[in-house]
VOLUMRO-496515 format. One record per atom (N, C-alpha, C): residue in three letters; x negated, y, z. Coordinates in steps of 0.2 Angstrom, whole numbers, padded with zeros to 4 digits, always signed. Layout:
! VOLUMRO-496515
ALAXYZ
...
***
This chain:
! VOLUMRO-496515
MET-0144+0806+0231
MET-0148+0801+0229
MET-0155+0801+0231
GLU-0158+0796+0234
GLU-0165+0796+0237
GLU-0169+0795+0231
ARG-0175+0797+0232
ARG-0181+0797+0227
ARG-0184+0790+0228
SER-0187+0787+0223
SER-0190+0781+0224
SER-0197+0782+0226
ILE-0199+0778+0231
ILE-0206+0778+0234
ILE-0210+0773+0229
ILE-0207+0768+0227
ILE-0211+0763+0223
ILE-0206+0761+0217
LYS-0208+0762+0211
LYS-0204+0761+0205
LYS-0208+0756+0200
VAL-0206+0751+0199
VAL-0209+0746+0194
VAL-0204+0744+0188
LYS-0206+0745+0182
LYS-0202+0744+0177
LYS-0206+0740+0172
SER-0203+0734+0170
SER-0205+0730+0164
SER-0213+0728+0166
MET-0215+0726+0172
MET-0221+0725+0173
MET-0223+0717+0172
SER-0228+0716+0169
SER-0231+0709+0167
SER-0238+0708+0170
PHE-0239+0702+0172
PHE-0246+0701+0175
PHE-0247+0693+0174
LYS-0252+0691+0172
LYS-0254+0684+0172
LYS-0261+0682+0174
TYR-0261+0676+0177
TYR-0268+0673+0178
TYR-0269+0668+0172
ASN-0275+0669+0169
ASN-0276+0665+0164
ASN-0271+0665+0159
ASN-0267+0660+0157
ASN-0261+0661+0152
ASN-0255+0660+0156
ASP-0254+0660+0162
ASP-0248+0659+0166
ASP-0246+0665+0169
TYR-0239+0667+0167
TYR-0236+0673+0169
TYR-0235+0673+0177
ILE-0237+0677+0181
ILE-0235+0678+0188
ILE-0228+0682+0188
PHE-0229+0688+0184
PHE-0223+0692+0183
PHE-0222+0694+0176
LYS-0216+0693+0174
LYS-0215+0695+0167
LYS-0208+0699+0167
ASP-0209+0705+0164
ASP-0203+0710+0164
ASP-0200+0711+0171
PHE-0204+0712+0176
PHE-0202+0713+0183
PHE-0201+0720+0184
ASP-0195+0721+0187
ASP-0193+0728+0190
ASP-0192+0728+0197
LEU-0193+0733+0200
LEU-0193+0734+0207
LEU-0192+0742+0208
ASP-0187+0744+0213
ASP-0186+0751+0214
ASP-0184+0751+0222
ILE-0189+0754+0225
ILE-0188+0755+0233
ILE-0188+0762+0234
GLU-0182+0764+0237
GLU-0181+0771+0239
GLU-0185+0773+0245
THR-0186+0780+0245
THR-0190+0783+0251
THR-0185+0782+0257
GLY-0188+0780+0263
GLY-0185+0779+0269
GLY-0182+0772+0270
SER-0182+0768+0265
SER-0179+0761+0265
SER-0184+0756+0269
PHE-0181+0751+0271
PHE-0185+0746+0274
PHE-0185+0739+0269
VAL-0190+0737+0267
VAL-0190+0731+0262
VAL-0195+0726+0265
SER-0193+0720+0264
SER-0197+0714+0266
SER-0198+0710+0259
ILE-0204+0708+0258
ILE-0206+0704+0252
ILE-0207+0697+0255
ILE-0203+0692+0254
ILE-0204+0686+0257
ILE-0204+0680+0251
GLY-0207+0675+0252
GLY-0207+0669+0248
GLY-0212+0664+0250
ASN-0212+0658+0246
ASN-0216+0653+0248
ASN-0224+0655+0246
ASN-0228+0651+0249
ASN-0235+0652+0247
ASN-0236+0651+0239
GLY-0240+0656+0236
GLY-0241+0656+0229
GLY-0235+0659+0225
SER-0231+0662+0228
SER-0225+0665+0224
SER-0226+0672+0221
GLY-0232+0675+0223
GLY-0234+0681+0220
GLY-0234+0687+0225
LYS-0232+0686+0232
LYS-0232+0692+0236
LYS-0238+0696+0237
SER-0244+0692+0238
SER-0250+0696+0238
SER-0253+0698+0232
THR-0251+0695+0226
THR-0253+0698+0220
THR-0249+0704+0218
LEU-0243+0705+0220
LEU-0239+0711+0219
LEU-0242+0716+0224
ALA-0244+0715+0230
ALA-0247+0720+0234
ALA-0254+0722+0231
LYS-0258+0718+0228
LYS-0264+0720+0225
LYS-0263+0724+0219
ILE-0258+0722+0215
ILE-0256+0726+0209
ILE-0254+0733+0212
LEU-0250+0734+0217
LEU-0248+0741+0219
LEU-0253+0745+0222
ILE-0259+0742+0224
ILE-0264+0746+0227
ILE-0270+0747+0222
GLY-0269+0744+0216
GLY-0274+0745+0211
GLY-0279+0740+0211
LEU-0279+0734+0214
LEU-0284+0730+0214
LEU-0284+0725+0208
TYR-0278+0724+0206
TYR-0276+0720+0200
TYR-0273+0725+0195
GLN-0274+0724+0188
GLN-0271+0728+0183
GLN-0266+0724+0180
ALA-0260+0727+0180
ALA-0254+0724+0177
ALA-0252+0729+0171
TYR-0248+0726+0167
TYR-0245+0730+0161
TYR-0238+0732+0163
GLY-0236+0738+0161
GLY-0229+0741+0163
GLY-0230+0748+0166
TYR-0224+0750+0169
TYR-0223+0757+0171
TYR-0223+0756+0179
ILE-0228+0759+0183
ILE-0228+0758+0190
ILE-0229+0765+0193
THR-0225+0767+0197
THR-0226+0774+0201
THR-0226+0772+0208
ILE-0230+0776+0212
ILE-0230+0776+0219
ILE-0230+0783+0222
ASP-0224+0785+0225
ASP-0223+0791+0228
ASP-0224+0797+0222
GLY-0221+0795+0216
GLY-0221+0799+0210
GLY-0227+0799+0206
TYR-0233+0796+0209
TYR-0239+0796+0205
TYR-0239+0789+0201
LEU-0241+0790+0194
LEU-0242+0785+0190
LEU-0248+0781+0192
LEU-0247+0774+0193
LEU-0253+0770+0195
LEU-0258+0769+0189
ASN-0263+0773+0190
ASN-0269+0773+0185
ASN-0275+0775+0189
ASN-0281+0775+0186
ASN-0287+0777+0189
ASN-0287+0784+0192
PHE-0284+0789+0188
PHE-0283+0796+0190
PHE-0280+0797+0196
TYR-0275+0793+0198
TYR-0271+0795+0204
TYR-0272+0789+0209
LEU-0276+0785+0208
LEU-0277+0779+0213
LEU-0279+0782+0220
LYS-0283+0787+0221
LYS-0285+0789+0228
LYS-0279+0792+0231
LYS-0275+0796+0227
LYS-0268+0799+0230
LYS-0264+0793+0232
ILE-0263+0788+0228
ILE-0258+0783+0229
ILE-0261+0779+0236
ARG-0267+0778+0236
ARG-0270+0774+0242
ARG-0269+0778+0249
ARG-0268+0785+0248
ARG-0267+0789+0254
ARG-0260+0788+0257
VAL-0255+0785+0253
VAL-0248+0785+0255
VAL-0246+0777+0255
PHE-0250+0773+0252
PHE-0248+0766+0252
PHE-0254+0762+0253
SER-0254+0757+0258
SER-0259+0753+0260
SER-0257+0746+0262
VAL-0261+0741+0261
VAL-0259+0734+0263
VAL-0264+0731+0268
CYS-0261+0727+0272
CYS-0265+0724+0277
CYS-0264+0716+0276
PHE-0269+0713+0273
PHE-0269+0706+0272
PHE-0270+0701+0278
ASP-0267+0695+0278
ASP-0268+0691+0283
ASP-0275+0688+0284
SER-0279+0688+0279
SER-0286+0685+0279
SER-0291+0690+0280
ALA-0295+0690+0285
ALA-0300+0695+0286
ALA-0305+0696+0280
ASP-0306+0691+0276
ASP-0310+0692+0271
ASP-0307+0697+0266
ASP-0301+0697+0265
ASP-0298+0702+0260
ASP-0297+0709+0263
HIS-0299+0710+0269
HIS-0299+0717+0272
HIS-0305+0721+0270
PHE-0310+0717+0269
PHE-0317+0721+0267
PHE-0318+0722+0260
ILE-0317+0728+0258
ILE-0317+0730+0251
ILE-0324+0733+0249
GLY-0326+0738+0254
GLY-0332+0741+0253
GLY-0338+0738+0256
GLU-0344+0741+0255
GLU-0350+0738+0258
GLU-0351+0741+0265
THR-0348+0746+0267
THR-0348+0748+0274
THR-0341+0749+0277
VAL-0341+0750+0284
VAL-0335+0751+0287
VAL-0332+0758+0285
LYS-0336+0763+0284
LYS-0334+0769+0281
LYS-0330+0768+0275
ASP-0333+0764+0270
ASP-0330+0763+0264
ASP-0323+0760+0265
ASP-0323+0755+0269
ASP-0316+0751+0270
ASP-0311+0756+0273
LEU-0313+0760+0278
LEU-0308+0765+0281
LEU-0306+0770+0276
ALA-0310+0772+0271
ALA-0309+0777+0266
ALA-0304+0774+0261
PHE-0305+0767+0260
PHE-0301+0764+0255
PHE-0293+0764+0257
SER-0292+0763+0264
SER-0285+0763+0266
SER-0282+0770+0266
***
């Protein structure tokens, strides 16, 4: 049995008062290939931002065995990163060095 690289259990996240995810579960095994697809506004980018710690959701989330929280965030970002389609979303830090270190 493969180990989960990403495990999400009972995750909930909402913008204002509207749930984007409610009791959402996801289990991606190490070595598997997964595509997240959907219409514009369906939550793909929101899910990615949650998994890299840009948005905080409620529930149980682990990446490579590390619980998604501030203590393990740097370790998680070493094994999991996201490249968004909008150039404005790529720049997180104030310098190029900060952006490279973020990924």
